[in-house]
C-alpha positions as CSV (number, residue, x, y, z in Angstrom):
1,M,21.9,45.9,15.1
2,T,21.1,44.3,11.9
3,R,18.0,42.0,11.2
4,W,18.8,39.0,9.2
5,K,16.2,37.3,7.4
6,L,17.4,33.9,7.0
7,T,16.2,31.1,4.8
8,I,16.4,27.5,6.8
9,E,16.8,23.3,5.5
10,Y,16.8,21.2,8.1
11,D,16.2,17.7,8.7
12,G,13.6,17.0,11.5
13,G,14.5,13.4,12.3
14,P,16.6,13.5,15.7
15,F,15.0,17.0,17.0
16,I,11.6,17.8,19.2
17,G,10.9,20.2,17.3
18,W,11.4,23.8,16.0
19,Q,10.9,25.4,19.4
20,R,13.4,25.3,22.0
21,Q,12.6,23.1,24.9
22,A,14.2,21.7,28.0
23,N,13.5,18.2,27.1
24,G,16.0,18.2,23.6
25,P,17.3,19.0,21.0
26,S,15.5,21.6,18.9
27,V,16.4,23.1,15.7
28,Q,16.1,27.0,17.4
29,A,18.7,26.2,19.8
30,S,21.0,24.7,17.2
31,L,20.6,27.8,15.3
32,E,20.6,30.1,18.9
33,D,24.4,28.3,19.6
34,A,25.7,28.5,16.4
35,V,24.9,32.7,16.3
36,F,26.5,33.2,20.0
37,R,29.5,30.9,18.8
38,F,30.0,33.3,15.9
39,T,29.2,36.7,17.7
40,Q,29.6,36.1,20.9
41,E,26.0,37.0,21.3
42,E,22.5,36.2,23.1
43,A,20.3,36.1,20.2
44,L,16.6,35.3,19.9
45,V,16.0,32.8,16.4
46,Q,12.2,33.8,15.8
47,G,10.4,30.9,13.1
48,A,7.7,31.7,10.8
49,G,6.5,28.2,12.3
50,R,6.8,25.9,15.1
51,T,7.3,22.4,13.4
52,D,6.6,19.4,15.2
53,S,9.5,16.5,15.8
54,G,10.3,14.5,13.2
55,V,8.7,17.2,10.7
56,H,11.7,18.5,7.8
57,A,11.7,21.4,6.4
58,M,13.0,23.1,2.9
59,A,12.8,26.6,2.9
60,Q,11.7,27.4,6.7
61,V,11.8,31.4,7.7
62,A,13.7,33.2,10.5
63,H,14.6,35.9,11.6
64,V,17.7,37.6,13.9
65,D,19.3,40.5,15.3
66,I,23.1,40.5,14.8
67,E,24.8,43.5,16.1
68,K,28.3,42.6,15.0
69,D,29.0,44.1,11.3
70,V,28.9,41.5,9.0
71,D,27.7,40.9,5.5
72,G,25.0,38.4,4.3
73,D,27.1,35.8,3.2
74,T,29.8,35.3,6.0
75,V,26.2,35.3,8.5
76,R,25.7,32.5,6.7
77,D,28.8,31.0,6.2
78,A,29.6,31.3,9.7
79,I,26.2,30.3,11.1
80,N,26.4,26.5,9.1
81,F,30.1,26.4,10.4
82,H,29.2,26.3,13.7
83,L,25.7,24.2,13.0
84,K,27.9,20.9,12.2
85,P,26.9,18.2,13.0
86,N,24.0,18.8,13.1
87,P,21.1,18.5,10.1
88,V,20.7,21.9,9.7
89,S,21.7,24.3,7.1
90,V,21.1,27.9,6.4
91,L,21.0,28.7,2.4
92,S,20.5,32.7,3.0
93,A,20.6,35.1,5.0
94,Q,19.8,38.9,3.5
95,A,19.6,41.7,5.5
96,V,16.1,43.2,6.3
97,D,14.3,46.0,7.5
98,G,13.8,46.0,11.6
99,E,9.9,45.8,10.7
100,F,9.9,42.3,9.1
101,H,9.0,39.4,11.6
102,A,9.2,36.2,10.5
103,R,6.2,34.4,11.5
104,F,3.8,37.7,11.7
105,S,4.8,39.4,8.4
106,A,4.3,35.9,6.7
107,T,1.5,35.8,4.0
108,R,1.5,31.9,3.2
109,R,2.8,29.2,3.9
110,A,3.1,25.7,1.5
111,Y,3.8,22.1,2.4
112,L,4.9,19.2,1.4
113,Y,3.2,15.5,2.4
114,R,5.0,12.5,1.2
115,I,3.8,8.8,1.3
116,L,5.5,5.4,-0.3
117,D,2.4,3.4,-1.2
118,R,4.8,0.3,-1.8
119,R,5.2,-2.9,-0.3
120,P,8.8,-2.2,0.5
121,P,9.5,-0.4,3.1
122,P,12.1,2.4,2.3
123,A,15.8,2.4,3.6
124,V,17.5,5.4,1.5
125,E,14.1,7.6,2.6
126,A,13.2,5.8,6.1
127,G,12.4,9.0,8.1
128,R,11.5,10.9,5.3
129,V,7.6,9.4,4.2
130,W,4.6,7.9,5.4
131,H,5.1,4.5,4.5
132,V,1.9,2.6,3.3
133,A,2.3,-0.7,2.1
134,R,-0.7,-0.7,-0.6
135,R,-1.0,1.4,-3.6
136,L,-3.6,4.4,-3.0
137,D,-5.7,6.1,-5.3
138,A,-4.4,9.4,-6.0
139,D,-7.0,10.8,-8.7
140,A,-9.7,10.0,-5.5
141,M,-7.6,11.4,-3.0
142,H,-7.9,14.5,-5.4
143,E,-11.0,14.6,-6.0
144,A,-11.9,14.5,-2.5
145,A,-8.9,16.9,-1.3
146,Q,-10.9,19.7,-3.4
147,T,-13.9,19.8,-1.6
148,L,-12.1,21.4,1.1
149,I,-10.6,23.9,-1.2
150,G,-11.9,27.4,1.1
151,H,-12.8,29.4,3.9
152,H,-14.4,26.9,6.5
153,N,-14.6,26.2,10.2
154,F,-11.4,23.3,9.8
155,A,-12.1,22.1,13.5
156,S,-12.7,18.7,12.2
157,F,-9.1,18.9,11.0
158,R,-7.2,20.5,14.3
159,A,-5.6,19.0,17.1
160,K,-7.2,18.7,20.6
161,D,-4.7,21.0,22.3
162,C,-5.0,23.1,18.9
163,Q,-4.4,26.8,21.0
164,A,-5.3,28.6,18.3
165,D,-8.5,31.0,19.0
166,S,-10.3,30.2,16.1
167,A,-10.7,27.0,13.8
168,M,-11.5,29.1,10.5
169,R,-9.0,29.1,8.0
170,T,-8.9,29.8,4.2
171,L,-7.4,26.5,2.1
172,D,-5.5,27.8,-1.2
173,R,-4.1,24.9,-2.6
174,L,-4.3,21.2,-1.5
175,D,-3.8,18.7,-4.9
176,V,-2.8,15.6,-4.5
177,R,-0.3,13.8,-7.7
178,R,1.4,10.6,-8.4
179,V,5.2,10.6,-8.0
180,G,6.3,7.3,-9.3
181,D,5.8,5.4,-6.1
182,E,5.0,8.1,-3.8
183,I,1.6,10.2,-3.2
184,H,2.6,13.5,-2.8
185,I,-0.2,16.3,-1.4
186,D,0.8,20.0,-1.9
187,T,-0.8,22.1,-0.1
188,E,-0.8,26.3,0.9
189,A,-2.8,28.9,2.6
190,R,-2.0,32.0,5.0
191,S,-1.7,29.4,8.5
192,F,-2.9,26.3,8.9
193,L,-4.0,24.8,12.8
194,Y,-1.9,22.9,15.1
195,H,-1.4,19.9,12.8
196,Q,-4.3,20.6,10.3
197,V,-2.0,19.1,7.3
198,R,-1.2,15.7,8.8
199,N,-5.0,15.3,9.4
200,F,-6.3,16.5,6.2
201,T,-3.5,13.2,5.1
202,G,-4.7,10.8,7.3
203,T,-8.2,11.6,5.9
204,L,-7.2,11.7,2.0
205,K,-5.4,8.3,3.0
206,R,-9.5,6.7,3.9
207,V,-10.0,7.8,0.4
208,G,-7.0,6.4,-1.2
209,D,-7.8,3.3,0.4
210,G,-11.4,3.4,-1.7
211,K,-12.8,3.5,1.6
212,W,-14.1,6.8,2.0
213,S,-15.5,8.8,-1.2
214,P,-15.4,12.7,-1.6
215,R,-18.6,13.4,0.0
216,D,-17.3,11.7,3.5
217,V,-14.6,13.9,3.3
218,R,-17.2,16.7,3.0
219,S,-19.3,15.5,5.7
220,A,-16.2,15.9,8.5
221,L,-15.9,19.2,7.3
222,E,-19.0,19.7,8.2
223,A,-19.2,17.9,11.1
224,C,-16.8,20.9,12.9
225,D,-15.7,17.5,15.2
226,R,-11.9,16.4,15.4
227,A,-14.1,12.8,15.6
228,A,-15.5,12.6,12.4
229,A,-12.0,13.1,10.4
230,G,-9.1,10.3,9.6
231,E,-6.5,9.5,11.6
232,T,-3.3,12.3,12.4
233,A,-0.2,11.2,9.4
234,P,3.1,10.7,11.4
235,A,5.2,13.5,11.1
236,E,8.2,12.0,9.2
237,G,6.6,12.8,5.7
238,L,5.7,16.9,6.4
239,Y,7.7,19.1,4.6
240,L,7.9,23.1,5.1
241,M,8.6,24.4,1.5
242,E,8.4,27.6,1.2
243,V,7.0,30.8,3.3
244,G,5.5,33.7,1.2
245,Y,6.2,37.1,2.1
246,E,5.2,40.9,0.3
247,P,8.3,42.0,-1.6
248,L,11.1,43.2,0.7
249,G,11.9,46.7,0.5
């Protein structure tokens, strides 16, 4: 039995999310079905994070235990063959120690949120950005974002149905920058609350619109009340970019 660390890219649009559920297609189910067709083994694919419906990943990480005696390239290529035509791709498969766990061994997670802030709607990028039909002030958004850095109670930015025991988290990075006709929000932490990044984004959009100041964002944080912060940005603009771990032996 070998434990494989899989790095995975996917378009979240067609899926109800990462987690296998009875009410629709999921990324996890697509991977598990592909592993079964490759190995004839019923294997659980454990992900580092349970992305929501519509959320994309450039480098989700998962692990799976396989009895079949194969190398990493074969694992990657065979799973990808059986994933077709789902918009999911295994980028790499690395043999790891049996103690490695994609979720619990992770030390950091990085996300990107993309806002397309132009008048015309997207065509090629439809379903992959949040379209806002007016120009936002990226510099003001970045200034406001810095008030959220550090160890705080982020209750104002967690979903009402978030199941985390505590809203205390340490936010290591929250940068806002303009890239052509887009606003890119890059954020990094050991872990995030449910909808935290999307709620950050909806709140910072108020600053970009000129409706809020950085002080208003800080006040929303200090309120520890979801109603005090901005809207939840749509799922399609969010990307899981990286999951970090201590060096693997």
